[in-house]
PDBQT receptor file of N, H, CA, C and O in Angstrom, charges set to zero:
ATOM      1  N   MET A   1     293.278 107.954  60.629  1.00  0.00    +0.000 N 
ATOM      2  CA  MET A   1     293.064 106.632  60.074  1.00  0.00    +0.000 C 
ATOM      3  C   MET A   1     291.896 106.651  59.105  1.00  0.00    +0.000 C 
ATOM      4  O   MET A   1     290.913 107.366  59.301  1.00  0.00    +0.000 OA
ATOM      5  N   VAL A   2     292.018 105.872  58.085  1.00  0.00    +0.000 N 
ATOM      6  H   VAL A   2     292.816 105.291  57.925  1.00  0.00    +0.000 HD
ATOM      7  CA  VAL A   2     290.927 105.709  57.141  1.00  0.00    +0.000 C 
ATOM      8  C   VAL A   2     289.913 104.741  57.751  1.00  0.00    +0.000 C 
ATOM      9  O   VAL A   2     290.280 103.837  58.502  1.00  0.00    +0.000 OA
ATOM     10  N   LEU A   3     288.648 104.939  57.425  1.00  0.00    +0.000 N 
ATOM     11  H   LEU A   3     288.351 105.674  56.816  1.00  0.00    +0.000 HD
ATOM     12  CA  LEU A   3     287.590 104.104  58.001  1.00  0.00    +0.000 C 
ATOM     13  C   LEU A   3     287.847 102.617  57.765  1.00  0.00    +0.000 C 
ATOM     14  O   LEU A   3     287.610 101.803  58.658  1.00  0.00    +0.000 OA
ATOM     15  N   ASN A   4     288.330 102.250  56.574  1.00  0.00    +0.000 N 
ATOM     16  H   ASN A   4     288.523 102.911  55.848  1.00  0.00    +0.000 HD
ATOM     17  CA  ASN A   4     288.624 100.835  56.292  1.00  0.00    +0.000 C 
ATOM     18  C   ASN A   4     289.677 100.294  57.245  1.00  0.00    +0.000 C 
ATOM     19  O   ASN A   4     289.583  99.151  57.693  1.00  0.00    +0.000 OA
ATOM     20  N   ASP A   5     290.686 101.114  57.560  1.00  0.00    +0.000 N 
ATOM     21  H   ASP A   5     290.762 102.042  57.197  1.00  0.00    +0.000 HD
ATOM     22  CA  ASP A   5     291.719 100.692  58.507  1.00  0.00    +0.000 C 
ATOM     23  C   ASP A   5     291.112 100.459  59.882  1.00  0.00    +0.000 C 
ATOM     24  O   ASP A   5     291.471  99.498  60.562  1.00  0.00    +0.000 OA
ATOM     25  N   MET A   6     290.203 101.322  60.296  1.00  0.00    +0.000 N 
ATOM     26  H   MET A   6     289.912 102.103  59.744  1.00  0.00    +0.000 HD
ATOM     27  CA  MET A   6     289.565 101.177  61.598  1.00  0.00    +0.000 C 
ATOM     28  C   MET A   6     288.705  99.922  61.641  1.00  0.00    +0.000 C 
ATOM     29  O   MET A   6     288.655  99.236  62.662  1.00  0.00    +0.000 OA
ATOM     30  N   GLN A   7     288.032  99.621  60.543  1.00  0.00    +0.000 N 
ATOM     31  H   GLN A   7     288.073 100.178  59.713  1.00  0.00    +0.000 HD
ATOM     32  CA  GLN A   7     287.227  98.401  60.488  1.00  0.00    +0.000 C 
ATOM     33  C   GLN A   7     288.130  97.174  60.574  1.00  0.00    +0.000 C 
ATOM     34  O   GLN A   7     287.777  96.184  61.215  1.00  0.00    +0.000 OA
ATOM     35  N   GLU A   8     289.288  97.237  59.935  1.00  0.00    +0.000 N 
ATOM     36  H   GLU A   8     289.576  98.041  59.414  1.00  0.00    +0.000 HD
ATOM     37  CA  GLU A   8     290.248  96.137  60.003  1.00  0.00    +0.000 C 
ATOM     38  C   GLU A   8     290.737  95.942  61.437  1.00  0.00    +0.000 C 
ATOM     39  O   GLU A   8     290.856  94.809  61.905  1.00  0.00    +0.000 OA
ATOM     40  N   VAL A   9     291.021  97.043  62.132  1.00  0.00    +0.000 N 
ATOM     41  H   VAL A   9     290.925  97.963  61.751  1.00  0.00    +0.000 HD
ATOM     42  CA  VAL A   9     291.450  96.959  63.528  1.00  0.00    +0.000 C 
ATOM     43  C   VAL A   9     290.337  96.342  64.375  1.00  0.00    +0.000 C 
ATOM     44  O   VAL A   9     290.606  95.507  65.239  1.00  0.00    +0.000 OA
ATOM     45  N   GLU A  10     289.107  96.743  64.135  1.00  0.00    +0.000 N 
ATOM     46  H   GLU A  10     288.889  97.421  63.433  1.00  0.00    +0.000 HD
ATOM     47  CA  GLU A  10     287.981  96.178  64.883  1.00  0.00    +0.000 C 
ATOM     48  C   GLU A  10     287.859  94.670  64.634  1.00  0.00    +0.000 C 
ATOM     49  O   GLU A  10     287.576  93.909  65.559  1.00  0.00    +0.000 OA
ATOM     50  N   ASN A  11     288.069  94.247  63.399  1.00  0.00    +0.000 N 
ATOM     51  H   ASN A  11     288.299  94.866  62.648  1.00  0.00    +0.000 HD
ATOM     52  CA  ASN A  11     288.037  92.817  63.080  1.00  0.00    +0.000 C 
ATOM     53  C   ASN A  11     289.135  92.062  63.822  1.00  0.00    +0.000 C 
ATOM     54  O   ASN A  11     288.906  90.963  64.327  1.00  0.00    +0.000 OA
ATOM     55  N   ILE A  12     290.318  92.647  63.888  1.00  0.00    +0.000 N 
ATOM     56  H   ILE A  12     290.504  93.540  63.478  1.00  0.00    +0.000 HD
ATOM     57  CA  ILE A  12     291.433  92.023  64.604  1.00  0.00    +0.000 C 
ATOM     58  C   ILE A  12     291.108  91.912  66.092  1.00  0.00    +0.000 C 
ATOM     59  O   ILE A  12     291.381  90.884  66.712  1.00  0.00    +0.000 OA
ATOM     60  N   ILE A  13     290.528  92.962  66.664  1.00  0.00    +0.000 N 
ATOM     61  H   ILE A  13     290.307  93.797  66.160  1.00  0.00    +0.000 HD
ATOM     62  CA  ILE A  13     290.135  92.933  68.079  1.00  0.00    +0.000 C 
ATOM     63  C   ILE A  13     289.158  91.785  68.320  1.00  0.00    +0.000 C 
ATOM     64  O   ILE A  13     289.289  91.054  69.302  1.00  0.00    +0.000 OA
ATOM     65  N   ASN A  14     288.186  91.626  67.432  1.00  0.00    +0.000 N 
ATOM     66  H   ASN A  14     288.080  92.220  66.634  1.00  0.00    +0.000 HD
ATOM     67  CA  ASN A  14     287.203  90.551  67.591  1.00  0.00    +0.000 C 
ATOM     68  C   ASN A  14     287.851  89.173  67.476  1.00  0.00    +0.000 C 
ATOM     69  O   ASN A  14     287.490  88.251  68.207  1.00  0.00    +0.000 OA
ATOM     70  N   GLN A  15     288.805  89.033  66.560  1.00  0.00    +0.000 N 
ATOM     71  H   GLN A  15     289.099  89.781  65.966  1.00  0.00    +0.000 HD
ATOM     72  CA  GLN A  15     289.514  87.758  66.421  1.00  0.00    +0.000 C 
ATOM     73  C   GLN A  15     290.332  87.460  67.671  1.00  0.00    +0.000 C 
ATOM     74  O   GLN A  15     290.346  86.328  68.154  1.00  0.00    +0.000 OA
ATOM     75  N   LEU A  16     291.012  88.475  68.190  1.00  0.00    +0.000 N 
ATOM     76  H   LEU A  16     291.000  89.394  67.797  1.00  0.00    +0.000 HD
ATOM     77  CA  LEU A  16     291.796  88.293  69.409  1.00  0.00    +0.000 C 
ATOM     78  C   LEU A  16     290.900  87.961  70.596  1.00  0.00    +0.000 C 
ATOM     79  O   LEU A  16     291.271  87.162  71.456  1.00  0.00    +0.000 OA
ATOM     80  N   ARG A  17     289.727  88.571  70.641  1.00  0.00    +0.000 N 
ATOM     81  H   ARG A  17     289.425  89.220  69.943  1.00  0.00    +0.000 HD
ATOM     82  CA  ARG A  17     288.780  88.296  71.724  1.00  0.00    +0.000 C 
ATOM     83  C   ARG A  17     288.415  86.803  71.726  1.00  0.00    +0.000 C 
ATOM     84  O   ARG A  17     288.373  86.177  72.785  1.00  0.00    +0.000 OA
ATOM     85  N   GLY A  18     288.154  86.243  70.554  1.00  0.00    +0.000 N 
ATOM     86  H   GLY A  18     288.188  86.752  69.694  1.00  0.00    +0.000 HD
ATOM     87  CA  GLY A  18     287.856  84.816  70.453  1.00  0.00    +0.000 C 
ATOM     88  C   GLY A  18     289.037  83.959  70.869  1.00  0.00    +0.000 C 
ATOM     89  O   GLY A  18     288.870  82.939  71.538  1.00  0.00    +0.000 OA
ATOM     90  N   TYR A  19     290.223  84.372  70.473  1.00  0.00    +0.000 N 
ATOM     91  H   TYR A  19     290.359  85.201  69.930  1.00  0.00    +0.000 HD
ATOM     92  CA  TYR A  19     291.435  83.638  70.833  1.00  0.00    +0.000 C 
ATOM     93  C   TYR A  19     291.640  83.632  72.345  1.00  0.00    +0.000 C 
ATOM     94  O   TYR A  19     291.912  82.587  72.936  1.00  0.00    +0.000 OA
ATOM     95  N   PHE A  20     291.509  84.798  72.965  1.00  0.00    +0.000 N 
ATOM     96  H   PHE A  20     291.288  85.647  72.485  1.00  0.00    +0.000 HD
ATOM     97  CA  PHE A  20     291.758  84.884  74.400  1.00  0.00    +0.000 C 
ATOM     98  C   PHE A  20     290.641  84.259  75.231  1.00  0.00    +0.000 C 
ATOM     99  O   PHE A  20     290.889  83.824  76.355  1.00  0.00    +0.000 OA
ATOM    100  N   GLN A  21     289.426  84.205  74.707  1.00  0.00    +0.000 N 
ATOM    101  H   GLN A  21     289.225  84.558  73.794  1.00  0.00    +0.000 HD
ATOM    102  CA  GLN A  21     288.343  83.541  75.437  1.00  0.00    +0.000 C 
ATOM    103  C   GLN A  21     288.633  82.052  75.597  1.00  0.00    +0.000 C 
ATOM    104  O   GLN A  21     288.153  81.419  76.537  1.00  0.00    +0.000 OA
ATOM    105  N   ALA A  22     289.422  81.495  74.673  1.00  0.00    +0.000 N 
ATOM    106  H   ALA A  22     289.811  82.009  73.909  1.00  0.00    +0.000 HD
ATOM    107  CA  ALA A  22     289.775  80.073  74.741  1.00  0.00    +0.000 C 
ATOM    108  C   ALA A  22     290.948  79.811  75.690  1.00  0.00    +0.000 C 
ATOM    109  O   ALA A  22     291.281  78.657  75.963  1.00  0.00    +0.000 OA
ATOM    110  N   GLU A  23     291.567  80.870  76.187  1.00  0.00    +0.000 N 
ATOM    111  H   GLU A  23     291.296  81.807  75.965  1.00  0.00    +0.000 HD
ATOM    112  CA  GLU A  23     292.718  80.733  77.092  1.00  0.00    +0.000 C 
ATOM    113  C   GLU A  23     292.278  80.056  78.387  1.00  0.00    +0.000 C 
ATOM    114  O   GLU A  23     291.270  80.431  78.986  1.00  0.00    +0.000 OA
ATOM    115  N   GLU A  24     293.043  79.059  78.808  1.00  0.00    +0.000 N 
ATOM    116  H   GLU A  24     293.862  78.754  78.322  1.00  0.00    +0.000 HD
ATOM    117  CA  GLU A  24     292.691  78.308  80.018  1.00  0.00    +0.000 C 
ATOM    118  C   GLU A  24     293.025  79.061  81.305  1.00  0.00    +0.000 C 
ATOM    119  O   GLU A  24     292.304  78.936  82.295  1.00  0.00    +0.000 OA
ATOM    120  N   HIS A  25     294.087  79.824  81.304  1.00  0.00    +0.000 N 
ATOM    121  H   HIS A  25     294.673  79.926  80.499  1.00  0.00    +0.000 HD
ATOM    122  CA  HIS A  25     294.511  80.538  82.514  1.00  0.00    +0.000 C 
ATOM    123  C   HIS A  25     293.624  81.761  82.700  1.00  0.00    +0.000 C 
ATOM    124  O   HIS A  25     293.628  82.675  81.876  1.00  0.00    +0.000 OA
ATOM    125  N   GLU A  26     292.865  81.770  83.787  1.00  0.00    +0.000 N 
ATOM    126  H   GLU A  26     292.862  81.028  84.457  1.00  0.00    +0.000 HD
ATOM    127  CA  GLU A  26     291.868  82.824  84.012  1.00  0.00    +0.000 C 
ATOM    128  C   GLU A  26     292.485  84.217  84.079  1.00  0.00    +0.000 C 
ATOM    129  O   GLU A  26     291.913  85.169  83.547  1.00  0.00    +0.000 OA
ATOM    130  N   GLY A  27     293.636  84.351  84.719  1.00  0.00    +0.000 N 
ATOM    131  H   GLY A  27     294.101  83.578  85.151  1.00  0.00    +0.000 HD
ATOM    132  CA  GLY A  27     294.273  85.662  84.838  1.00  0.00    +0.000 C 
ATOM    133  C   GLY A  27     294.668  86.225  83.487  1.00  0.00    +0.000 C 
ATOM    134  O   GLY A  27     294.445  87.404  83.211  1.00  0.00    +0.000 OA
ATOM    135  N   VAL A  28     295.251  85.389  82.649  1.00  0.00    +0.000 N 
ATOM    136  H   VAL A  28     295.432  84.432  82.873  1.00  0.00    +0.000 HD
ATOM    137  CA  VAL A  28     295.636  85.817  81.298  1.00  0.00    +0.000 C 
ATOM    138  C   VAL A  28     294.395  86.201  80.505  1.00  0.00    +0.000 C 
ATOM    139  O   VAL A  28     294.372  87.229  79.827  1.00  0.00    +0.000 OA
ATOM    140  N   ARG A  29     293.364  85.366  80.596  1.00  0.00    +0.000 N 
ATOM    141  H   ARG A  29     293.382  84.532  81.146  1.00  0.00    +0.000 HD
ATOM    142  CA  ARG A  29     292.123  85.625  79.858  1.00  0.00    +0.000 C 
ATOM    143  C   ARG A  29     291.502  86.953  80.291  1.00  0.00    +0.000 C 
ATOM    144  O   ARG A  29     291.133  87.766  79.444  1.00  0.00    +0.000 OA
ATOM    145  N   ASN A  30     291.386  87.177  81.592  1.00  0.00    +0.000 N 
ATOM    146  H   ASN A  30     291.686  86.516  82.280  1.00  0.00    +0.000 HD
ATOM    147  CA  ASN A  30     290.760  88.401  82.096  1.00  0.00    +0.000 C 
ATOM    148  C   ASN A  30     291.559  89.643  81.732  1.00  0.00    +0.000 C 
ATOM    149  O   ASN A  30     290.982  90.644  81.309  1.00  0.00    +0.000 OA
ATOM    150  N   ASN A  31     292.880  89.594  81.890  1.00  0.00    +0.000 N 
ATOM    151  H   ASN A  31     293.349  88.780  82.233  1.00  0.00    +0.000 HD
ATOM    152  CA  ASN A  31     293.714  90.745  81.537  1.00  0.00    +0.000 C 
ATOM    153  C   ASN A  31     293.645  91.038  80.047  1.00  0.00    +0.000 C 
ATOM    154  O   ASN A  31     293.579  92.197  79.638  1.00  0.00    +0.000 OA
ATOM    155  N   SER A  32     293.658  89.996  79.245  1.00  0.00    +0.000 N 
ATOM    156  H   SER A  32     293.711  89.055  79.577  1.00  0.00    +0.000 HD
ATOM    157  CA  SER A  32     293.585  90.170  77.794  1.00  0.00    +0.000 C 
ATOM    158  C   SER A  32     292.261  90.799  77.391  1.00  0.00    +0.000 C 
ATOM    159  O   SER A  32     292.226  91.694  76.547  1.00  0.00    +0.000 OA
ATOM    160  N   MET A  33     291.183  90.339  77.987  1.00  0.00    +0.000 N 
ATOM    161  H   MET A  33     291.211  89.612  78.673  1.00  0.00    +0.000 HD
ATOM    162  CA  MET A  33     289.869  90.881  77.650  1.00  0.00    +0.000 C 
ATOM    163  C   MET A  33     289.763  92.347  78.060  1.00  0.00    +0.000 C 
ATOM    164  O   MET A  33     289.161  93.146  77.342  1.00  0.00    +0.000 OA
ATOM    165  N   ARG A  34     290.339  92.709  79.202  1.00  0.00    +0.000 N 
ATOM    166  H   ARG A  34     290.828  92.060  79.785  1.00  0.00    +0.000 HD
ATOM    167  CA  ARG A  34     290.332  94.117  79.630  1.00  0.00    +0.000 C 
ATOM    168  C   ARG A  34     291.106  94.989  78.643  1.00  0.00    +0.000 C 
ATOM    169  O   ARG A  34     290.666  96.086  78.299  1.00  0.00    +0.000 OA
ATOM    170  N   MET A  35     292.252  94.503  78.192  1.00  0.00    +0.000 N 
ATOM    171  H   MET A  35     292.611  93.612  78.471  1.00  0.00    +0.000 HD
ATOM    172  CA  MET A  35     293.045  95.270  77.224  1.00  0.00    +0.000 C 
ATOM    173  C   MET A  35     292.286  95.432  75.913  1.00  0.00    +0.000 C 
ATOM    174  O   MET A  35     292.301  96.508  75.316  1.00  0.00    +0.000 OA
ATOM    175  N   LEU A  36     291.624  94.375  75.465  1.00  0.00    +0.000 N 
ATOM    176  H   LEU A  36     291.611  93.501  75.951  1.00  0.00    +0.000 HD
ATOM    177  CA  LEU A  36     290.840  94.465  74.236  1.00  0.00    +0.000 C 
ATOM    178  C   LEU A  36     289.666  95.422  74.411  1.00  0.00    +0.000 C 
ATOM    179  O   LEU A  36     289.324  96.154  73.482  1.00  0.00    +0.000 OA
ATOM    180  N   ASP A  37     289.044  95.426  75.588  1.00  0.00    +0.000 N 
ATOM    181  H   ASP A  37     289.322  94.831  76.343  1.00  0.00    +0.000 HD
ATOM    182  CA  ASP A  37     287.962  96.376  75.865  1.00  0.00    +0.000 C 
ATOM    183  C   ASP A  37     288.466  97.808  75.749  1.00  0.00    +0.000 C 
ATOM    184  O   ASP A  37     287.799  98.658  75.159  1.00  0.00    +0.000 OA
ATOM    185  N   ARG A  38     289.650  98.078  76.313  1.00  0.00    +0.000 N 
ATOM    186  H   ARG A  38     290.192  97.388  76.792  1.00  0.00    +0.000 HD
ATOM    187  CA  ARG A  38     290.219  99.425  76.236  1.00  0.00    +0.000 C 
ATOM    188  C   ARG A  38     290.532  99.803  74.795  1.00  0.00    +0.000 C 
ATOM    189  O   ARG A  38     290.269 100.932  74.381  1.00  0.00    +0.000 OA
ATOM    190  N   LEU A  39     291.092  98.869  74.026  1.00  0.00    +0.000 N 
ATOM    191  H   LEU A  39     291.306  97.952  74.362  1.00  0.00    +0.000 HD
ATOM    192  CA  LEU A  39     291.373  99.142  72.616  1.00  0.00    +0.000 C 
ATOM    193  C   LEU A  39     290.090  99.448  71.852  1.00  0.00    +0.000 C 
ATOM    194  O   LEU A  39     290.063 100.342  71.006  1.00  0.00    +0.000 OA
ATOM    195  N   GLU A  40     289.036  98.709  72.149  1.00  0.00    +0.000 N 
ATOM    196  H   GLU A  40     289.058  97.983  72.836  1.00  0.00    +0.000 HD
ATOM    197  CA  GLU A  40     287.763  98.919  71.472  1.00  0.00    +0.000 C 
ATOM    198  C   GLU A  40     287.196 100.303  71.789  1.00  0.00    +0.000 C 
ATOM    199  O   GLU A  40     286.655 100.966  70.904  1.00  0.00    +0.000 OA
ATOM    200  N   ILE A  41     287.314 100.741  73.030  1.00  0.00    +0.000 N 
ATOM    201  H   ILE A  41     287.753 100.203  73.749  1.00  0.00    +0.000 HD
ATOM    202  CA  ILE A  41     286.849 102.075  73.425  1.00  0.00    +0.000 C 
ATOM    203  C   ILE A  41     287.629 103.150  72.675  1.00  0.00    +0.000 C 
ATOM    204  O   ILE A  41     287.043 104.103  72.163  1.00  0.00    +0.000 OA
ATOM    205  N   ILE A  42     288.952 102.995  72.611  1.00  0.00    +0.000 N 
ATOM    206  H   ILE A  42     289.428 102.221  73.027  1.00  0.00    +0.000 HD
ATOM    207  CA  ILE A  42     289.791 103.957  71.890  1.00  0.00    +0.000 C 
ATOM    208  C   ILE A  42     289.395 103.998  70.422  1.00  0.00    +0.000 C 
ATOM    209  O   ILE A  42     289.277 105.076  69.840  1.00  0.00    +0.000 OA
ATOM    210  N   LEU A  43     289.191 102.833  69.823  1.00  0.00    +0.000 N 
ATOM    211  H   LEU A  43     289.287 101.957  70.296  1.00  0.00    +0.000 HD
ATOM    212  CA  LEU A  43     288.812 102.757  68.414  1.00  0.00    +0.000 C 
ATOM    213  C   LEU A  43     287.478 103.456  68.172  1.00  0.00    +0.000 C 
ATOM    214  O   LEU A  43     287.342 104.213  67.211  1.00  0.00    +0.000 OA
ATOM    215  N   LYS A  44     286.495 103.211  69.032  1.00  0.00    +0.000 N 
ATOM    216  H   LYS A  44     286.605 102.596  69.813  1.00  0.00    +0.000 HD
ATOM    217  CA  LYS A  44     285.181 103.832  68.857  1.00  0.00    +0.000 C 
ATOM    218  C   LYS A  44     285.261 105.349  68.990  1.00  0.00    +0.000 C 
ATOM    219  O   LYS A  44     284.591 106.071  68.252  1.00  0.00    +0.000 OA
ATOM    220  N   LYS A  45     286.078 105.839  69.927  1.00  0.00    +0.000 N 
ATOM    221  H   LYS A  45     286.622 105.252  70.527  1.00  0.00    +0.000 HD
ATOM    222  CA  LYS A  45     286.263 107.286  70.068  1.00  0.00    +0.000 C 
ATOM    223  C   LYS A  45     286.906 107.860  68.816  1.00  0.00    +0.000 C 
ATOM    224  O   LYS A  45     286.528 108.938  68.356  1.00  0.00    +0.000 OA
ATOM    225  N   LYS A  46     287.871 107.145  68.268  1.00  0.00    +0.000 N 
ATOM    226  H   LYS A  46     288.178 106.269  68.642  1.00  0.00    +0.000 HD
ATOM    227  CA  LYS A  46     288.563 107.596  67.060  1.00  0.00    +0.000 C 
ATOM    228  C   LYS A  46     287.598 107.645  65.884  1.00  0.00    +0.000 C 
ATOM    229  O   LYS A  46     287.628 108.589  65.094  1.00  0.00    +0.000 OA
ATOM    230  N   ILE A  47     286.741 106.634  65.762  1.00  0.00    +0.000 N 
ATOM    231  H   ILE A  47     286.716 105.867  66.404  1.00  0.00    +0.000 HD
ATOM    232  CA  ILE A  47     285.761 106.600  64.676  1.00  0.00    +0.000 C 
ATOM    233  C   ILE A  47     284.797 107.775  64.804  1.00  0.00    +0.000 C 
ATOM    234  O   ILE A  47     284.440 108.394  63.802  1.00  0.00    +0.000 OA
ATOM    235  N   GLU A  48     284.372 108.088  66.029  1.00  0.00    +0.000 N 
ATOM    236  H   GLU A  48     284.662 107.585  66.843  1.00  0.00    +0.000 HD
ATOM    237  CA  GLU A  48     283.423 109.184  66.245  1.00  0.00    +0.000 C 
ATOM    238  C   GLU A  48     284.021 110.534  65.890  1.00  0.00    +0.000 C 
ATOM    239  O   GLU A  48     283.296 111.440  65.476  1.00  0.00    +0.000 OA
ATOM    240  N   THR A  49     285.333 110.684  66.046  1.00  0.00    +0.000 N 
ATOM    241  H   THR A  49     285.922 109.949  66.382  1.00  0.00    +0.000 HD
ATOM    242  CA  THR A  49     285.962 111.978  65.774  1.00  0.00    +0.000 C 
ATOM    243  C   THR A  49     286.413 112.123  64.326  1.00  0.00    +0.000 C 
ATOM    244  O   THR A  49     286.776 113.223  63.909  1.00  0.00    +0.000 OA
ATOM    245  N   GLU A  50     286.399 111.057  63.561  1.00  0.00    +0.000 N 
ATOM    246  H   GLU A  50     286.105 110.164  63.900  1.00  0.00    +0.000 HD
ATOM    247  CA  GLU A  50     286.825 111.117  62.151  1.00  0.00    +0.000 C 
ATOM    248  C   GLU A  50     285.717 111.648  61.286  1.00  0.00    +0.000 C 
ATOM    249  O   GLU A  50     285.885 111.770  60.073  1.00  0.00    +0.000 OA
TER     250      GLU A  50
C-alpha cells in the first residue's frame, strides 16, 4: 500500500469510530470498537513494515 492509501484508511477508521460511538446499543458499539481497534493495529503494523 502507498502511504497516502494507508492515511486514507486511518481517516476512515477514525470516522467509523465516531459513528459507532454514537450507537445506542452497547453490544454493537463495543464489538464495532474492538473491530476498529484490530484494524488500527493491522494498519500500524503495515505502516511500520513499509
